[in-house]
C-alpha positions in Angstrom: 65.9 125.8 68.9 69.1 128.1 69.7 68.2 128.5 73.0 67.7 124.9 73.4 71.5 124.4 72.5 72.2 127.3 74.7 71.0 125.4 77.8 72.3 122.5 76.9 76.0 124.7 76.3 75.5 125.6 79.6 75.5 122.7 81.1 79.1 122.4 81.2 79.7 125.1 83.0 79.5 123.2 86.0 81.6 125.5 88.3 78.9 128.2 88.3 76.4 125.9 90.1 77.1 125.8 93.7 76.0 122.1 94.2 78.6 121.3 91.8 81.4 123.6 93.1 81.8 121.1 96.3 81.3 117.9 94.3 83.9 116.8 91.9 82.5 113.5 91.2 81.4 112.8 87.8 78.7 110.7 88.4 77.0 113.9 90.1 78.1 116.2 87.3 76.4 113.5 84.3 73.7 113.4 87.3 73.0 116.9 87.3 73.0 117.2 83.1 70.1 114.4 82.7 68.7 116.6 85.6 69.1 119.5 83.5 67.8 117.8 80.0 64.6 116.1 81.6 64.0 119.8 83.0 64.3 121.5 79.5 62.3 118.3 78.1 59.9 119.2 80.8 59.4 123.1 79.4 59.3 121.9 75.6 56.8 119.7 76.6 54.8 122.5 78.4 55.5 124.7 75.4 54.3 122.4 73.1 51.0 121.9 75.5 50.8 125.6 75.6 49.9 125.5 71.7 48.2 123.2 71.2 46.0 125.0 73.7 45.9 128.1 71.9 45.2 126.2 68.4 41.8 124.1 70.5 40.9 128.0 71.7 41.4 129.0 68.2 39.5 126.3 66.3 36.4 127.1 69.2 36.6 131.0 68.2 36.6 130.3 64.4 33.3 127.8 65.2 32.0 130.1 67.3 32.1 132.9 64.8 31.2 130.6 61.5 28.5 129.8 63.4 27.3 133.3 64.4 28.3 134.4 60.6 25.3 131.3 59.6 22.6 133.2 61.4 23.1 136.6 61.0 23.1 135.4 57.0 19.7 133.4 58.4 18.1 136.6 60.0 19.0 138.8 56.8 17.3 136.4 55.0 14.0 136.5 57.3 14.3 140.1 57.7 13.8 140.7 54.0 11.1 138.3 53.8 9.1 140.4 56.3 9.8 143.5 54.3 12.3 144.8 57.0 15.5 146.0 54.8 16.5 148.0 57.1 16.8 145.2 60.0 18.5 143.1 57.1 21.0 145.2 56.3 22.2 145.7 60.0 22.1 141.8 60.0 24.6 141.6 56.9 26.5 144.8 58.6 27.2 142.7 61.5 28.4 139.5 59.6 30.5 141.5 57.9 32.6 142.5 60.7 32.3 138.4 62.0 33.6 138.1 58.6 36.8 139.8 59.3 37.7 138.7 62.4 36.5 135.0 61.2 39.3 135.3 58.3 42.0 137.2 61.2 42.0 133.9 63.4 41.4 131.4 60.1 45.0 132.9 59.2 46.2 132.3 62.4 45.0 128.2 62.5 47.7 127.0 60.5 50.7 129.3 62.0 49.4 127.4 65.3 49.5 124.1 63.8 52.7 123.8 62.4 54.3 125.8 65.6 52.5 122.7 66.8 53.9 120.3 65.1 57.4 121.8 64.8 57.7 121.8 68.9 55.8 117.9 69.2 58.9 117.2 66.9 61.4 118.6 68.6 59.8 117.0 71.8 60.8 113.8 70.5 64.3 114.3 69.5 65.0 116.0 72.6 63.5 112.9 74.1 65.7 110.7 72.1 68.3 112.0 73.3 67.7 112.3 76.9 67.0 108.7 76.7 69.7 108.2 74.8 72.0 110.2 77.5 70.4 108.3 80.5 71.5 105.4 79.1 75.1 106.7 78.5 75.0 108.2 81.9 74.3 104.9 83.4 77.4 103.7 81.3 80.1 106.3 82.2 78.7 105.9 86.2 78.9 102.1 85.8 82.9 102.7 83.8 83.4 105.1 86.2 82.5 103.2 89.4 84.7 100.2 88.5 88.0 102.2 87.5 87.7 103.9 90.9 87.0 100.5 92.6 90.5 99.7 90.5 92.3 102.5 91.3 91.6 101.5 94.9 92.5 98.4 94.9 95.9 99.0 93.3 96.6 101.7 95.8 95.7 99.2 98.2 97.5 96.3 96.8 100.4 99.3 96.4 100.7 100.1 99.8 100.5 96.1 100.6 103.5 95.8 98.7 105.8 98.6 100.0 104.0 97.5 103.6 105.4 94.1 102.5 108.8 95.2 101.3 109.8 97.0 104.8 108.5 94.3 106.5 111.0 92.1 104.3 113.6 94.4 105.2 113.2 94.1 108.7 113.0 90.3 108.4 117.0 90.7 106.8 118.4 93.0 109.2 116.7 90.5 112.0 118.2 87.9 110.0 121.7 89.5 109.7 121.8 90.3 113.2 121.1 87.0 114.2 123.3 85.9 111.8 126.0 87.9 113.4 125.2 86.9 116.9 125.4 83.3 116.2 128.9 84.0 114.9 129.6 85.8 118.2 128.8 83.1 120.2 130.4 80.4 118.3 133.7 82.6 118.3 133.0 82.2 122.3 132.6 78.8 122.6 135.4 78.3 120.4 137.7 80.4 123.1 136.5 78.9 125.9 137.5 75.5 124.8 141.0 76.4 124.3 141.1 78.7 127.7 142.1 82.0 126.1 138.9 83.7 128.2 139.8 82.0 131.1 143.4 82.6 130.8 142.7 86.3 130.0 140.5 86.7 132.9 143.3 85.5 135.3 144.5 87.7 137.4 147.5 89.7 136.6 150.8 89.1 138.1 152.2 85.5 139.3 150.4 83.2 141.5 152.1 82.4 144.6 150.0 79.6 145.7 149.5 78.5 141.6 153.3 78.2 141.3 154.0 76.3 144.9 151.4 74.1 144.1 153.7 73.4 140.2 156.5 72.7 142.2 155.3 69.9 144.5 153.5 68.4 141.9 156.9 68.8 139.8 159.1 67.0 143.0 156.9 64.1 143.2 157.0 63.1 140.0 161.0 63.8 139.6 160.4 61.6 143.0 158.4 58.6 141.6 160.6 58.7 138.3 164.0 57.6 140.5 162.1 55.2 142.4 161.4 53.9 139.3 164.6 54.3 137.5 166.7 52.4 140.6 164.1 49.7 140.2 166.0 49.1 137.4 169.5 48.6 138.7 171.6 45.5 139.2 172.2 44.5 142.5 175.4 45.2 144.4 177.9 44.5 147.0 176.3 45.9 150.0 178.6 48.7 152.0 180.8 45.8 154.2 181.8 43.8 151.2 182.9 47.3 149.9 184.4 48.4 152.9 186.7 44.7 152.9 187.0 45.0 149.6 188.8 48.4 149.7 190.7 47.3 153.0 192.2 44.8 150.8 193.3 46.7 148.4 195.0 49.4 150.6 197.4 46.6 152.3 198.6 44.6 148.9 199.8 49.0 148.0 201.2 49.1 151.3 203.5 45.5 150.8 
């Protein structure tokens, strides 16, 4: 069983296998370990079959020797009955040789049977372990697949979150820029309404045409205002009456 333990320990030396050097997926490692254990179980079974076959051949040889031994004993009796003591002695000599072989084979038979029973028990235990490992292997593979899927989903969601964060920052920058443009547009509207932009856009230096037009407009307003004030004055003497009166005042003054 030491060899079995060594073979199982060797399964964990994954880097020694060129196939596993290229595959780091734990599922493939588990499948490889299971394959090696199945192969080991098959070797134990083949060994058990060889021991069982040897035991069977030994039993056949023992049976054959026992049969031959009994026949020689009968032939020796027949030779003695026929008065051929020499033949009886020869038959008994052969029987003695067979008896030694039979003894050796009979000693090996229980040993082979014990070895067969031991290998049978070892094969049964190993088979149970292999089956348990297979169940555990499938469970671990399912857990790994689930964890791998969850990790990929998490990484995907994390990437989406980062991307959405970038999008949010871009949206915020766009919003800030829009507000700045709106504020600037409102300020420009106020300046245009107040005429500041028009004054600022006017050419530098006096505008003679504009000044003349403003002067004419002012003179017209003055004339109209003067006429309006004259219309409000009371009626007075005419020009002739004013002259006569002044003459009389002059005569009186001369007297």
